[in-house]
N, C-alpha and C positions, 0 to 999 in steps of 0.2 A: 489478679489485679495486675495490670500491664506496667512495664518499666515506665511508660510515659505518664501514667497516672501518679505513680509513686514519687516521680522525680520532676514533677510539674514546678514545684518550688525551688529545685535545684537549678532550673532554667533561668528563673529570675536572678538567682544567685550568682550564675555565671555572667549574666548581663552586668550586674553590679560590679562584680569583681573586674570585668574588661573595662567599664568606664571608669572606675577608681584607678585601676592599675595604669590606665593611660595618662593619668596626670600624679603617679606615684603613690597613690593611696593604697590600702589593704584592707580586705574584709576577713574577719575571723569567723568561725563557725562554732558556736556554743562553747567557747573557751576551749577548744580542743587543744591538747598539748602538741608541741611541735614533735616532729619524728626525730627519734634518736639517730645518732652517727651510725652510718652503715646501713640503716633500715632500707630494705628493698620492696617491700610489699606491706599490705595491711591485712588484718583479720577483724572484719566490722561486726559489731554487736548485733545480735539478732533483734529485729523489731517486735517479734513476738516468738513464742516457743515454736521450734521447728519440729513438725511432725515428720518422723523419718518414714516416709512411704514411698520413696521413689520418684516423687514429683517435685521439681523445683520450683513450685508456685511461690515459696516464700523467700526465695533467693535474690530477688532482683535488686536488694539493697547492698548484697555482698560484694567484696572485692573479687575481681575476675582476672585470671591470667589466660589469655588464648594461647593454644599451641597449634602447631602444625598448619597455619593458615596459607603457608607457601608450598605445601606438598602437592606433588603432581598428582596424587590420588586424593583430591580435596575432599570429596563426598564420602571418603572412607577413612579419614584421618583427622580433619580439623576437630578441635574439642575445646572446651571451656572449663577450666577448674575454678571452684569458688570457695571462699574462705569466711566462716563465720564464727561467733563465739557467744556464750552466755556464762553466768556465774557457775553453771554446773557442767559445761562440756564445750570441747571443740567440735566444730562441724565441717566436713569436706563435702562438697557437691561437684559433680561431673556431669556434663552433658557432652555427648560425643556423636559425631557423625560416623555411621559404620553400617553398610549394607549387608555384610556378612559376619555377624557377630559369632564368636565362639571362643571358648577357653577350654583346651584339652588338658590343662595342667592338673596333675594329679596332687594330693596333699604333699606339701614341700617343694611344690614347683608352680605355684598358682600364677607366678609370671609368664608362664609359657601359653599365652593366648592374649585375647582383649581383656587387659587388666591394668591396674595401677600399682606401681611399686612406690611406696611412700616412706619418707625419711622425716623423723620429727626430734627435736632437741627442746626439752623444757628446763634444762639445767640452768643454774645461775652462777654468776662469779667467773672464775677462769676456767671452769669446765664447760662453760657455755661456748659451743661451737669449736671445741678443741679438736685436737687430731684424733684422739682416740674415743671410743664407744665406752660408755659407763651407765649407771642407773640413772634413769631420767631421758635417755636418748633411745629411741626405738627404730626399728627398720621392719616394715611389714608390706603385706600385699593384700589387695582386694580386688574382686572382679564381680560383675553383674551376672556372670554366667557360670554354668556347669555344662560343659559340652556346648551344645546350641540353645539349651533351655535358659530362660531367665530364672536363675536360683543364685542369689548373691552369697558369696563366700569371702571370708577374710582368714589370715593366718600371720603370726609372726615369723620372721625370719629366724631360723636356728643357726647357732653356731657362730660365725664370724660376723662382723659388721652390725651388731645390735648389742642389747643388753639383756639382763635376766628379767626384766619388767614383765609380769603376767597382767595382761589387760582384762578388767572386768567391765561388764555393763556396756560393752560395744553394741550398737545397733546398725544394721545395714538393710538398705532396701533399694530395689531398682525397677524400672519400667522400660521396656522395650517397644519399638515401632518399626515400621520399614525403613525409616530413615537413620535410625541409630538407637540410642539409649540414654536414660537418665539415671544417676545413682547418687545415693546419699549415705554418709558414713558420720557416726556419732561416737566420739571418745570422752568418756567422762574425765575431768580433771583429777577425780579421786585417785586416779592411777598415778599421778605425780604429786605426792605430798608436798615435795619441795618448791611447787610452783603456786604463786597466787594469781589468779585470774582477775585482771583489773585493768582499766584503760591506762595505757602506757606500758604495761608489761611486754616482755620481749619473748619470743620463742623463735625457733629457726626450723625450717622446713624445706623440703623439695618434693615435687609431685612428678612422677615419671609415667608418661602414658604408653603402654605397650599395645601393639597392634598385631593382628594375626592372619588377615586375608583368608580366613577359612581353615587355618591350619595352626602350626605353632608360631610363637613370636617371631616375626620377620622385621620389625620396626620398633623404634622407641624415640621419644623425644621428652625433654625436661622443661618444667615450667621455669626453672631458674638455673640449673647447673648442668651437669653431665654425670657420666658414670663415676666420676671422682666422689660424689655424694655417698656411694656405696662404702668406699674406703674410709671416708673421715667425715664427721659431721662439719668441719671447717668449710667444705664445699656448699653448705647449704644456705639459704637467704635468711637474713634476719628479718622477721616480721613483727609489727607492732600492733597490739590490741588497742582498737579505737571505737569511740561511741559512734560516731558518724564520720562521713567522709568530708573532709576540708579541701577544697579545690587547690589550696597551696601544697597539699601532699603530692600533686603531680611532678613537683620539682624532683623529687626522689623516686616516687613509685611510677612515673610515667613509662619508663622502659618496660616494666613487667606488665602494666595494663595495656601498652601499645607496642608489643615486640615487633622488631624490624629485621627483615631478612634481605640480603641483596646476593643474587646468584645468577649463574648463566645456566639455564635449564639444559638437561641433557639432549632433550628431544623438542625441536621447534619446527613449526610448519613454515615460518618466514625466515628470512636472513638473520643470522645470529643476533640476538639482542641480549642486554643485561636486564633483569627484571629486579625491581625494588617492591617489597610487600610490607604493608603495615596492618596489623590486626586491629580491629576497633571492637573494644568489648560491649556487650549488648547494653549495659546500663548507659553508655554515653553515645550510642548511635544516634539519638535524637538531637544531640548537642554539637557534633561534629560537623564543621562546614566544609572544610577542605583539608587536604593532606599535600605536602609538596617534598620532594627529595632535592637536596642540595648536594652537588658534586663538588668536592673540594680538591685542589692540588696538594702536593706532599707538605706544603707549607700552611695548608689550612684555608687558603684563600678559596671563596666560592667562585667557581668557573662557569657553573650553569645550574639553573634550577627547573626542575621537570615536575610539572603538576601531576598528581596522581588521580586515577578514575576510581571513585568509590563504588564497589559492586557488592551487592548481596549474593549469597549462595546458600544452598541447603534449604530446608523448610522454613517458610517466612515467619512462622510463629517463634522460632528459635533465634532469630536475629543475629546470623552469622554474617558478618560484613568486614570486608577488607579493603584497603586501598592500594592500587597497582600503578606502578609507573614503569615505562621501558624506555631505554636509549640504545643506539647501535653499539655493537661490541667494538667496532674499530673508532668510536668517536674519542675514547680516551684509552691510553695504554694501561692494561691491567698492571697493578703493582705501583702505579704512579699518581693514583688518586684515591680517594674513599669517599663514601656517602653518608649523609645523615638526612633525617626526615623530620619535619615539622607538623604537629597535628595542630590545626586552628579551630577554635570554636565558631559557630555561626556568627558571633560577635565580631570575629576577626582577631580576638586575642589568642595567643599561643596557648595551647594546653600543656603540650609536652614536645621535647625534642629529643629524639632517640637514634641511636647507631646501631648497627649490627653487633651482637654479642661475639666477643673473641672466645669461643668455647668449643673444644673438641667434643662434639655431641655424640658422634657415633650413630648418627642417624642418616639415612639416604634419602634426602628430599627430592633429588632432581630426577626421580624415575618418571 
């Protein structure tokens, strides 16, 4: 079933929100609770049991964080992380563009290839997102490949930056094709007896995509943080379990759904330009009408607005879409201005306002 079919009702809802919003009204969705303080992303309830078969057919409802939509090797890097839950388990989905998939990592180094390094904190109280690792916070790896074969694998990190939790009941599956691969992971909540899965519950996580280009790991990017997530759970993003997606959640979750990058690429065919990119997650492709970059002086005043071009890439069925804007490198002095981006619905209502993340990510995107 396509995103467009599943979210036909959401289109109507966006229209209502836009109309009422213009006169100061508000629409709530099924009495969904407000997001907690500091929440950056969502884990949406699965509409039906998720079959862990390597096909993301049931995932169009799930919250998505796009990554690497600004990379110079776009068709070998861009990916979509998905997050879902039910009373029994946490589910992680990944759809990745990658025309030369491989994972040469031996047991103990599964990260050394096309893989995911994943961080999860289910603790409560003062230990939640604390500096140190303890029971209930785990750090592990999973991959769709063993060598060049589609053979899903996962393993816990040993030693530092993890706890002694022994995971049971984990399921993993993957499917590959010439454009890339899809991967699903299921982690039963029973592994975390101190956590109660229900709407409104909080967890913390970070998802790191590792890329190999036919060899060992040569690149990495994070859905929320940076390599600091290895050192301490405090770097991870607070995520809230919700039943359904309320458009008002974009106020907090917009920057994760529509990540923004602004940079001057290292190689350009034309005279040097600055390039702004906003990723558009598949679920909301039918509803985004336009994206604009706003350039601000150092006092915050908008000095120029640059419309972005919405452009698809990759296989059409996977709905990889981004918005790209460019402006001459000499138009504004580097260090004397900054940029933000507004994502607007087809109704004209702003969905999200985002800025580039101030994170030292250790990823080389400009190649």
